[in-house]
N, CA, C and O of each residue as an XYZ file, in Angstrom:
420
protein
N      18.966    -35.921     35.918
C      19.209    -34.437     36.145
C      18.862    -33.892     34.631
O      18.329    -32.785     34.553
N      19.083    -34.470     33.681
C      18.936    -34.103     32.248
C      17.325    -34.073     32.257
O      16.857    -33.030     31.798
N      16.481    -34.943     32.657
C      15.042    -34.714     32.524
C      14.624    -33.736     33.257
O      13.770    -32.974     32.804
N      15.127    -33.572     34.489
C      14.649    -32.287     35.142
C      14.952    -31.052     34.718
O      14.232    -30.126     35.089
N      16.131    -30.786     33.817
C      16.408    -29.685     33.287
C      15.531    -29.394     31.960
O      15.268    -28.258     31.565
N      15.132    -30.547     31.354
C      14.154    -30.640     30.108
C      12.849    -30.084     30.433
O      12.268    -29.272     29.712
N      12.346    -30.594     31.670
C      10.935    -30.326     32.285
C      10.941    -28.790     32.636
O       9.993    -28.046     32.389
N      12.068    -28.415     33.214
C      12.027    -26.958     33.682
C      12.197    -25.898     32.683
O      11.715    -24.774     32.823
N      13.047    -26.357     31.446
C      12.904    -25.576     30.345
C      11.775    -25.626     29.615
O      11.493    -24.655     28.912
N      10.954    -26.735     29.652
C       9.821    -26.699     29.126
C       8.629    -25.601     29.657
O       7.908    -24.878     28.970
N       8.698    -25.758     31.227
C       7.860    -24.800     31.743
C       8.171    -23.540     31.664
O       7.222    -22.758     31.695
N       9.571    -22.968     31.538
C      10.025    -21.948     31.124
C       9.370    -21.294     29.827
O       8.709    -20.258     29.898
N       9.525    -21.747     29.042
C       9.337    -21.704     27.530
C       7.489    -21.417     27.684
O       6.946    -20.363     27.353
N       6.921    -22.370     28.136
C       5.319    -22.240     28.182
C       4.990    -21.040     28.838
O       4.146    -20.295     28.339
N       5.649    -20.713     30.076
C       5.454    -19.378     30.730
C       5.772    -18.229     30.008
O       4.929    -17.334     29.949
N       7.092    -18.078     29.322
C       7.087    -16.994     28.440
C       6.213    -16.676     27.324
O       5.928    -15.505     27.074
N       5.739    -17.724     26.588
C       4.843    -17.526     25.648
C       3.395    -17.096     26.398
O       2.748    -16.185     25.881
N       2.995    -17.613     27.356
C       1.750    -17.277     28.087
C       1.957    -15.577     28.536
O       1.072    -14.725     28.457
N       3.157    -15.392     28.947
C       3.232    -13.635     29.220
C       3.232    -12.792     27.911
O       2.834    -11.631     27.817
N       3.737    -13.558     26.927
C       3.736    -12.406     25.572
C       2.390    -12.548     25.088
O       1.845    -11.534     24.651
N       1.627    -13.874     25.094
C       0.176    -13.701     24.725
C      -0.692    -12.627     25.465
O      -1.570    -11.928     24.960
N      -0.304    -12.640     26.655
C      -0.933    -11.742     27.571
C      -0.740    -10.365     27.058
O      -1.654     -9.595     26.760
N       0.814    -10.068     26.964
C       1.109     -8.669     26.576
C       0.366     -8.523     25.332
O      -0.375     -7.540     25.348
N       0.345     -9.115     24.405
C      -0.095     -8.586     22.862
C      -1.666     -8.542     23.030
O      -2.289     -7.701     22.383
N      -2.168     -9.199     23.666
C      -3.752     -9.149     23.956
C      -3.956     -7.692     24.675
O      -4.664     -6.826     24.161
N      -3.363     -7.535     25.738
C      -3.544     -6.328     26.650
C      -3.283     -5.120     25.856
O      -4.043     -4.161     25.987
N      -2.347     -5.067     25.095
C      -1.964     -3.971     24.273
C      -2.873     -3.657     23.285
O      -2.990     -2.469     22.984
N      -3.730     -4.723     22.562
C      -4.651     -4.480     21.729
C      -5.865     -3.772     22.359
O      -6.458     -2.816     21.860
N      -6.217     -4.525     23.809
C      -7.233     -3.960     24.342
C      -6.957     -2.501     24.872
O      -7.912     -1.727     24.940
N      -5.827     -2.129     25.213
C      -5.459     -0.751     25.489
C      -5.622      0.173     24.472
O      -6.119      1.288     24.633
N      -5.179     -0.308     23.352
C      -5.002      0.589     21.934
C      -6.436      0.862     21.382
O      -6.763      1.891     20.790
N      -7.297     -0.265     21.673
C      -8.622     -0.386     21.059
C      -9.462      0.901     21.838
O      -9.991      1.839     21.240
N      -9.447      0.711     23.224
C     -10.106      1.843     24.090
C      -9.408      3.195     23.922
O     -10.120      4.175     24.143
N      -8.431      3.366     23.650
C      -7.788      4.636     23.087
C      -8.384      5.180     21.826
O      -8.838      6.322     21.756
N      -8.370      4.395     20.910
C      -8.655      4.559     19.458
C     -10.339      4.798     19.665
O     -10.826      5.766     19.081
N     -11.054      4.099     20.325
C     -12.404      4.293     20.391
C     -12.802      5.547     21.019
O     -13.830      6.138     20.689
N     -12.022      5.951     21.898
C     -12.154      7.331     22.655
C     -12.237      8.646     21.559
O     -13.009      9.604     21.576
N     -11.364      8.382     20.799
C     -11.143      9.790     19.512
C     -11.738      9.155     18.266
O     -11.402      9.747     17.240
N     -12.525      8.116     18.084
C     -13.221      7.695     16.751
C     -13.885      8.452     16.125
O     -13.684      8.609     14.921
N     -14.909      9.156     16.839
C     -15.667     10.321     16.070
C     -15.068     11.695     16.016
O     -15.382     12.408     15.064
N     -14.300     12.116     16.863
C     -13.617     13.301     16.718
C     -12.478     13.256     15.837
O     -12.300     14.242     15.122
N     -11.689     12.303     15.761
C     -10.460     12.446     14.770
C      -9.979     11.057     14.356
O      -8.956     10.654     14.910
N     -10.546     10.308     13.501
C     -10.306      8.890     13.160
C      -8.830      8.715     12.844
O      -8.249      7.693     13.210
N      -8.314      9.511     12.293
C      -6.713      9.359     11.755
C      -5.784      9.329     13.102
O      -4.823      8.599     13.344
N      -6.349     10.305     13.861
C      -5.535     10.482     15.192
C      -5.761      9.538     16.049
O      -4.952      9.276     16.938
N      -6.945      8.874     15.886
C      -7.166      7.437     16.884
C      -6.265      6.350     16.377
O      -5.954      5.499     17.210
N      -5.807      6.228     15.203
C      -5.371      5.137     14.788
C      -3.659      5.434     15.184
O      -2.870      4.500     15.325
N      -3.355      6.546     15.296
C      -2.152      7.307     15.463
C      -1.822      7.152     17.017
O      -0.701      6.893     17.455
N      -2.862      7.332     17.709
C      -2.947      7.172     19.251
C      -2.862      5.621     19.752
O      -2.317      5.230     20.784
N      -3.544      4.821     18.754
C      -3.302      3.584     19.169
C      -2.030      2.795     18.711
O      -1.770      1.683     19.173
N      -1.314      3.373     17.856
C      -0.059      2.997     17.375
C       0.882      3.378     18.660
O       1.652      2.552     19.150
N       0.758      4.553     19.096
C       1.760      5.092     20.003
C       1.459      4.187     21.312
O       2.405      3.827     22.012
N       0.454      3.912     21.555
C       0.051      3.082     22.912
C       0.650      1.665     22.651
O       1.492      1.255     23.450
N       0.271      0.864     21.566
C       0.823     -0.257     21.246
C       2.354     -0.101     21.456
O       2.871     -0.865     22.272
N       3.071      0.724     20.869
C       4.616      0.777     20.694
C       4.862      0.899     22.168
O       5.645      0.014     22.512
N       4.413      1.820     23.379
C       4.605      1.908     24.485
C       4.579      0.707     25.331
O       5.099      0.693     26.446
N       3.892     -0.445     24.735
C       3.478     -1.511     25.312
C       4.315     -2.681     24.811
O       4.022     -3.839     25.110
N       5.361     -2.368     24.045
C       6.331     -3.195     23.206
C       5.662     -4.037     22.189
O       6.151     -5.163     22.091
N       4.734     -3.791     21.461
C       4.059     -4.544     20.707
C       3.903     -3.821     19.298
O       4.142     -2.614     19.286
N       3.561     -4.381     18.224
C       3.566     -3.501     17.011
C       1.886     -3.557     16.560
O       1.227     -4.589     16.440
N       1.408     -2.177     16.354
C      -0.079     -2.189     15.805
C       0.212     -2.449     14.163
O       0.887     -1.789     13.374
N      -0.644     -3.794     13.957
C      -0.652     -4.050     12.575
C      -1.590     -3.722     11.810
O      -1.402     -3.695     10.593
N      -2.810     -3.400     12.367
C      -4.007     -2.882     11.577
C      -4.721     -2.075     12.454
O      -4.770     -2.393     13.642
N      -5.363     -0.937     11.987
C      -6.260     -0.216     12.646
C      -7.505      0.208     11.697
O      -7.417      0.715     10.579
N      -8.571     -0.088     12.339
C      -9.823      0.195     11.575
C     -10.729      0.915     12.384
O     -11.056      0.562     13.518
N     -11.235      2.176     11.657
C     -12.128      2.718     12.513
C     -13.508      2.877     11.587
O     -13.479      3.394     10.470
N     -14.753      2.346     12.228
C     -15.892      2.096     11.488
C     -16.877      2.895     12.538
O     -17.333      2.471     13.600
N     -17.057      4.121     11.948
C     -18.305      4.941     12.764
C     -17.522      5.279     14.115
O     -16.522      5.994     14.173
N     -18.167      4.622     15.227
C     -17.522      5.018     16.604
C     -17.004      3.754     17.381
O     -16.835      3.648     18.596
N     -16.749      2.630     16.195
C     -15.908      1.687     16.756
C     -14.738      1.473     16.176
O     -14.605      1.777     14.991
N     -13.624      0.884     16.939
C     -12.206      0.764     16.688
C     -11.779     -0.785     16.770
O     -11.862     -1.408     17.828
N     -11.337     -1.333     15.627
C     -10.943     -2.384     15.625
C      -9.505     -2.506     15.475
O      -9.048     -1.728     14.639
N      -8.593     -3.322     16.093
C      -7.172     -3.310     16.438
C      -6.547     -4.536     16.637
O      -6.919     -5.378     17.455
N      -5.332     -4.663     15.678
C      -4.945     -5.936     15.517
C      -3.334     -5.606     15.970
O      -2.815     -4.553     15.599
N      -2.741     -6.385     16.627
C      -1.300     -6.204     17.267
C      -0.603     -7.428     17.035
O      -1.256     -8.468     16.947
N       0.690     -7.438     16.920
C       1.565     -8.612     16.894
C       2.975     -8.250     17.727
O       3.516     -7.160     17.917
N       3.335     -9.546     18.129
C       4.503     -9.557     18.984
C       5.502    -10.635     18.464
O       5.076    -11.752     18.759
N       6.504    -10.676     17.894
C       7.414    -11.642     17.706
C       8.230    -12.128     18.750
O       8.911    -11.320     19.382
N       8.262    -13.406     19.041
C       9.016    -13.970     20.037
C      10.042    -15.123     19.383
O       9.739    -15.694     18.336
N      11.075    -15.361     19.980
C      11.939    -16.264     19.646
C      12.221    -17.474     20.728
O      12.804    -17.362     21.806
N      11.728    -18.497     20.227
C      11.916    -19.726     21.167
C      13.070    -20.523     20.707
O      13.506    -20.484     19.556
N      13.543    -21.251     21.667
C      15.003    -21.887     21.397
C      14.849    -23.021     20.293
O      15.582    -23.147     19.312
N      13.603    -23.942     20.680
C      13.541    -25.099     19.806
C      12.801    -24.786     18.425
O      13.130    -25.391     17.404
N      11.885    -23.911     18.425
C      10.900    -23.924     17.221
C      11.328    -22.460     16.499
O      10.794    -22.241     15.412
N      12.175    -21.534     16.982
C      12.640    -20.328     16.209
C      11.582    -19.225     16.576
O      10.949    -19.212     17.632
N      11.470    -18.267     15.529
C      10.630    -17.096     15.764
C       9.220    -17.547     15.374
O       8.965    -18.366     14.490
N       8.329    -16.896     16.160
C       6.687    -16.838     15.878
C       6.383    -15.709     16.329
O       7.070    -15.084     17.137
N       5.127    -15.272     15.761
C       4.648    -14.103     15.886
C       3.210    -14.371     16.586
O       2.381    -15.083     16.020
N       2.949    -13.765     17.852
C       1.817    -13.868     18.557
C       0.803    -12.552     18.055
O       1.194    -11.389     17.956
N      -0.195    -12.902     17.849
C      -1.282    -11.682     17.447
C      -2.357    -11.582     18.001
O      -3.064    -12.584     18.106
N      -2.807    -10.242     18.548
C      -3.851     -9.932     19.265
C      -5.165     -8.978     18.705
O      -4.966     -8.103     17.862
N      -6.071     -9.155     19.080
C      -7.278     -8.295     18.287
C      -8.364     -7.794     19.451
O      -8.727     -8.479     20.407
N      -8.737     -6.621     19.183
C      -9.716     -6.059     20.172
C     -10.368     -5.162     19.464
O      -9.904     -4.530     18.515
N     -11.736     -5.066     20.023
C     -12.710     -4.090     19.399
C     -13.257     -3.376     20.438
O     -13.692     -3.960     21.431
N     -13.293     -1.883     20.297
C     -13.926     -1.117     21.223
C     -14.806     -0.190     20.818
O     -14.529      0.366     19.756
N     -15.828      0.144     21.392
C     -16.900      1.248     21.064
C     -17.837      1.436     22.062
O     -17.728      0.907     23.168
N     -18.780      2.182     21.730
C     -19.887      2.565     22.820
C     -20.602      1.307     23.442
O     -20.285      0.322     22.776
N     -21.381      1.006     24.389
C     -21.961     -0.057     24.812
C     -23.312      0.038     23.892
O     -23.672     -0.949     23.251
N     -24.008      1.202     23.854
C     -25.095      1.139     23.213
C     -24.817      1.986     21.632
O     -24.057      2.943     21.483
N     -25.578      1.395     20.657
C     -25.361      1.990     19.269
C     -25.833      3.632     19.179
O     -26.779      3.987     19.882
N     -25.329      4.360     18.530
C     -25.365      5.802     18.544
C     -26.743      5.996     18.018
O     -27.123      5.465     16.975
N     -27.492      6.773     18.766
C     -29.019      7.132     18.319
C     -28.911      7.817     16.939
O     -28.016      8.629     16.707
N     -29.721      7.514     16.151
C     -30.084      8.048     14.903
C     -31.145      9.221     14.860
O     -32.036      9.117     15.702
N     -31.201     10.292     14.044
C     -31.807     11.479     14.144
C     -33.094     10.916     13.196
O     -32.842     10.325     12.146
N     -34.305     11.110     13.576
C     -35.530     10.995     12.533
C     -35.264     11.630     11.191
O     -36.127     11.605     10.313
């Protein structure tokens, strides 16, 4: 019975970590898309929007970098595991236009 409980606990921990990993990466993706939409119009507002969106997805925006029309976003999510303690998962995403902006001659 003890072995069965240990295996069940291990599967539960792995599942929890996978869900948290998906959450932190999805929040980074969504935040990067939101920031890229505002990158040329309002770069400072783009990072604020990304931070708001990350917070709404229960993760922390750790870094936001706007370069021309591209947004680079880093997110973090601390999780507490019974055996190993608290760990922080990180996510990163980059969003921008599919084609580089045309330059004027």
